[in-house]
C-alpha positions as CSV (number, residue, x, y, z in Angstrom):
1,M,75.5,-62.3,-86.8
2,S,76.8,-62.4,-83.2
3,A,78.6,-65.3,-81.9
4,T,77.2,-67.0,-78.9
5,S,79.5,-68.6,-76.4
6,L,78.4,-71.8,-74.8
7,R,79.6,-72.7,-71.3
8,S,79.3,-76.0,-69.5
9,P,77.3,-75.7,-66.2
10,S,79.6,-75.8,-63.2
11,I,79.1,-78.5,-60.6
12,A,79.5,-77.4,-57.0
13,T,81.8,-79.6,-54.8
14,P,80.7,-79.8,-51.2
15,S,83.5,-78.8,-48.7
16,L,83.9,-79.8,-45.0
17,P,84.1,-77.1,-42.4
18,R,87.5,-76.1,-41.5
19,P,87.4,-77.5,-37.7
20,V,86.2,-80.8,-39.0
21,L,89.2,-80.9,-41.3
22,G,91.5,-80.2,-38.4
23,V,90.1,-83.0,-36.4
24,L,90.5,-85.5,-39.1
25,A,94.0,-84.4,-39.8
26,T,94.8,-84.9,-36.1
27,A,93.2,-88.3,-36.0
28,A,95.2,-89.4,-39.0
29,T,98.4,-88.1,-37.5
30,V,97.7,-90.0,-34.3
31,A,96.9,-93.1,-36.1
32,L,100.1,-92.9,-38.1
33,L,102.1,-92.5,-34.9
34,M,100.5,-95.3,-33.2
35,L,101.3,-97.6,-36.3
36,L,104.9,-96.3,-36.2
37,W,105.1,-96.9,-32.4
38,T,103.6,-100.5,-32.9
39,M,106.5,-101.1,-35.3
40,V,109.2,-99.4,-33.4
41,A,108.3,-100.2,-29.7
42,P,109.7,-103.8,-29.7
43,L,113.0,-102.3,-30.9
44,V,113.1,-99.5,-28.2
45,N,111.3,-101.2,-25.2
46,R,113.3,-104.3,-25.1
47,P,113.1,-107.2,-22.6
48,V,115.4,-106.8,-19.5
49,T,118.2,-109.2,-20.0
50,A,120.7,-108.0,-17.4
51,L,121.0,-106.6,-13.9
52,R,123.8,-104.3,-12.8
53,V,124.6,-103.8,-9.1
54,D,126.6,-100.9,-7.9
55,G,127.8,-100.2,-4.5
56,A,130.2,-101.8,-1.9
57,L,128.8,-104.9,-0.7
58,N,130.0,-106.6,2.5
59,R,126.9,-108.3,3.9
60,L,124.9,-108.7,0.8
61,S,125.6,-110.3,-2.6
62,P,124.4,-109.5,-6.2
63,V,122.3,-112.6,-6.0
64,D,120.3,-111.2,-3.0
65,I,119.7,-108.0,-5.0
66,A,118.7,-110.1,-8.1
67,I,116.2,-112.1,-6.0
68,A,114.6,-108.9,-4.7
69,V,114.1,-107.5,-8.2
70,D,113.2,-110.7,-9.9
71,A,109.7,-109.4,-11.1
72,G,111.5,-106.6,-13.0
73,L,113.7,-109.0,-14.9
74,N,110.7,-110.6,-16.6
75,L,109.5,-107.3,-18.0
76,R,110.4,-105.1,-20.9
77,L,112.7,-102.2,-20.0
78,F,110.2,-99.4,-19.9
79,D,107.5,-101.5,-18.3
80,A,109.5,-102.0,-15.1
81,D,108.0,-100.1,-12.1
82,L,111.3,-98.6,-10.6
83,E,109.7,-97.3,-7.4
84,T,108.3,-100.8,-6.6
85,L,111.5,-102.5,-7.4
86,R,113.4,-100.0,-5.1
87,E,111.0,-100.7,-2.3
88,H,111.7,-104.5,-2.8
89,V,115.5,-104.0,-2.5
90,E,115.2,-101.6,0.5
91,A,113.0,-104.4,2.3
92,L,116.4,-106.5,2.6
93,P,117.7,-106.0,6.1
94,W,121.1,-104.9,5.2
95,V,120.1,-102.2,2.7
96,A,120.1,-98.7,4.1
97,S,118.9,-97.2,0.8
98,A,118.6,-98.1,-3.0
99,R,118.0,-96.5,-6.4
100,V,116.9,-98.3,-9.4
101,S,117.3,-97.1,-12.9
102,R,117.1,-98.1,-16.6
103,V,120.1,-98.4,-18.8
104,W,119.1,-98.8,-22.4
105,P,118.8,-101.1,-24.3
106,D,118.2,-103.8,-21.7
107,V,119.7,-103.3,-18.3
108,L,118.2,-102.5,-14.9
109,A,120.8,-100.8,-12.7
110,V,120.6,-101.0,-8.9
111,K,122.6,-98.6,-6.7
112,V,122.8,-100.0,-3.1
113,V,124.0,-98.3,0.1
114,E,124.6,-101.0,2.7
115,R,124.1,-100.5,6.4
116,V,127.1,-100.1,8.5
117,P,126.5,-102.1,11.7
118,Y,127.0,-100.2,15.1
119,A,125.7,-102.4,17.9
120,R,123.3,-105.2,18.8
121,W,119.9,-103.9,19.8
122,G,117.8,-105.8,22.4
123,E,117.0,-109.3,21.4
124,G,117.5,-110.4,17.7
125,R,118.1,-106.8,16.3
126,M,120.7,-104.4,15.4
127,I,121.2,-100.7,15.1
128,D,123.3,-99.2,12.3
129,S,125.6,-96.2,12.2
130,N,122.5,-93.9,11.4
131,S,120.7,-95.1,14.5
132,Q,118.3,-97.1,12.5
133,I,117.0,-100.4,13.8
134,F,117.0,-103.5,11.6
135,A,116.6,-107.3,12.0
136,P,118.9,-109.5,10.1
137,S,119.0,-113.3,10.5
138,A,120.4,-114.4,13.9
139,D,123.5,-115.9,12.4
140,E,124.4,-112.4,10.9
141,I,124.5,-110.6,14.3
142,P,128.1,-110.3,15.4
143,Q,128.2,-111.2,19.2
144,S,131.3,-109.0,19.5
145,L,129.3,-105.8,19.1
146,P,128.1,-103.8,22.1
147,L,124.6,-104.4,23.3
148,L,122.3,-101.4,23.4
149,S,118.6,-101.0,24.2
150,A,116.2,-98.1,24.7
151,P,112.4,-97.3,24.3
152,P,111.4,-96.4,20.7
153,G,112.5,-93.0,19.8
154,H,115.5,-93.0,21.9
155,E,117.9,-94.9,19.5
156,A,120.0,-92.0,18.5
157,E,120.3,-90.8,22.1
158,A,121.5,-94.2,23.5
159,A,124.0,-94.4,20.7
160,A,125.4,-90.9,21.3
161,V,125.7,-91.5,25.1
162,F,127.3,-94.9,24.5
163,D,129.9,-93.3,22.1
164,D,130.7,-90.7,24.7
165,L,131.0,-93.2,27.5
166,R,133.2,-95.5,25.4
167,L,135.5,-92.7,24.5
168,R,135.9,-91.3,28.1
169,L,136.2,-94.7,29.7
170,S,138.6,-96.1,27.1
171,G,141.5,-97.8,28.8
172,S,139.8,-98.1,32.1
173,A,138.4,-101.1,33.9
174,F,134.9,-99.8,33.1
175,A,135.1,-99.4,29.4
176,P,131.5,-100.1,28.4
177,S,130.3,-103.2,26.5
178,G,126.7,-102.3,26.7
179,L,124.2,-99.7,27.6
180,A,120.4,-99.8,28.3
181,L,117.7,-97.1,29.0
182,D,114.5,-98.5,30.5
183,A,111.0,-97.0,30.3
184,R,111.5,-95.2,33.6
185,G,114.5,-93.2,32.2
186,E,117.0,-95.3,34.2
187,W,120.3,-96.1,32.7
188,R,122.3,-99.2,33.1
189,M,125.9,-99.8,31.7
190,S,127.8,-103.0,31.6
191,N,131.6,-103.7,31.0
192,A,133.5,-106.6,29.4
193,V,133.8,-108.6,32.7
194,G,130.2,-108.5,33.3
195,I,129.7,-105.7,36.0
196,E,126.6,-103.8,35.8
197,L,126.8,-100.0,36.7
198,R,123.4,-98.6,37.7
199,L,123.5,-95.0,36.7
200,G,120.0,-93.8,37.4
201,Q,118.1,-91.1,35.7
202,G,119.6,-88.1,34.0
203,D,122.7,-87.8,32.0
204,P,124.8,-90.9,32.8
205,R,127.9,-88.9,32.0
206,E,127.6,-86.9,35.1
207,R,128.6,-90.1,36.9
208,L,131.9,-90.4,35.2
209,P,134.0,-88.3,37.8
210,L,132.7,-90.8,40.5
211,I,133.4,-93.9,38.3
212,L,137.0,-92.7,37.5
213,G,137.5,-91.5,41.0
214,A,136.2,-93.2,44.2
215,V,134.9,-96.2,42.4
216,S,138.1,-97.0,40.6
217,T,140.2,-96.3,43.7
218,T,138.1,-98.3,46.1
219,L,137.3,-101.3,43.9
220,G,140.4,-101.4,41.6
221,H,141.8,-104.7,42.9
222,Q,138.4,-106.4,43.5
223,L,136.5,-105.9,40.3
224,E,136.6,-109.7,39.6
225,K,134.3,-110.0,42.8
226,V,131.8,-107.4,41.9
227,A,128.3,-108.1,40.4
228,Y,127.0,-104.6,40.2
229,I,127.9,-101.0,41.3
230,D,124.8,-98.6,42.2
231,L,125.6,-95.0,41.6
232,R,122.2,-93.7,42.2
233,Y,123.4,-91.9,45.5
234,S,123.8,-88.2,45.9
235,N,127.2,-88.8,47.8
236,G,128.5,-92.3,47.2
237,F,127.8,-95.7,45.7
238,S,127.0,-99.3,46.8
239,V,128.3,-102.6,45.6
240,G,126.7,-106.0,45.2
241,W,129.2,-108.8,45.4
242,K,129.1,-112.0,43.3
243,D,129.5,-114.4,46.3
244,G,127.3,-112.2,48.5
245,I,130.0,-111.5,51.0
246,A,131.8,-108.1,51.0
247,P,135.6,-108.5,51.3
248,P,137.4,-106.2,53.7
249,T,137.7,-102.6,52.2
250,G,138.9,-99.3,53.6
251,G,135.4,-98.5,54.5
252,R,135.3,-95.5,52.1
253,A,132.2,-96.4,50.3
254,P,128.8,-97.9,51.4
255,T,128.4,-101.4,50.3
256,V,125.4,-103.8,49.8
257,S,126.2,-107.4,49.7
258,R,123.9,-109.7,47.7
259,K,124.0,-112.5,45.2
260,P,123.2,-111.5,41.6
């Protein structure tokens, strides 16, 4: 008699396609990471509690910088928009450039480059050592600085010409205190005693031999009486006198008498 083996019937277990399993595994991983980030984020992305200001400050104070970035101080460190905060700092008149960075765990750091004033510029403005115009408050404009002006786009040219004139006329009675270029391309220079030198068009430095030569020789002892000197002649110059009357001279230069 043969033995008969009895086997239990097998039950088939349904299986998910491999791509679906991959999607589920990815979703589970993402969910786990989000859960972990929710738990860890408050420890990593902390509220900003301090502001660090770097850079040599002469016209500005750390308080000025703090006011400019006030919105960033009410945020968490990694929520702060560094580009917007930089723009707020650079909007301050005395700031030439700025950089804002994060210092973990809770500090915003601001690196400031302050403007170096060069001259007054027209009415109520200034120009810095990089020939950039800015407008501080009126009480921050030193009246001892030279006064320059020029049409837009000629700022660097006016500063360079003034630098050269100041250097080459240093020590003379005509050391400049101001320089202006008008829309017609005419240059005018002034000195410390209020004499206006009308230099005309072209490079005003071409008038230096005349100023240091015939003008200085002819007017050297009468400058306190001079209102203006017109150098727009091809072979000489004319003079306007403060009292409208020309004093006796050697007759070596044409003169014009008028009251300023």
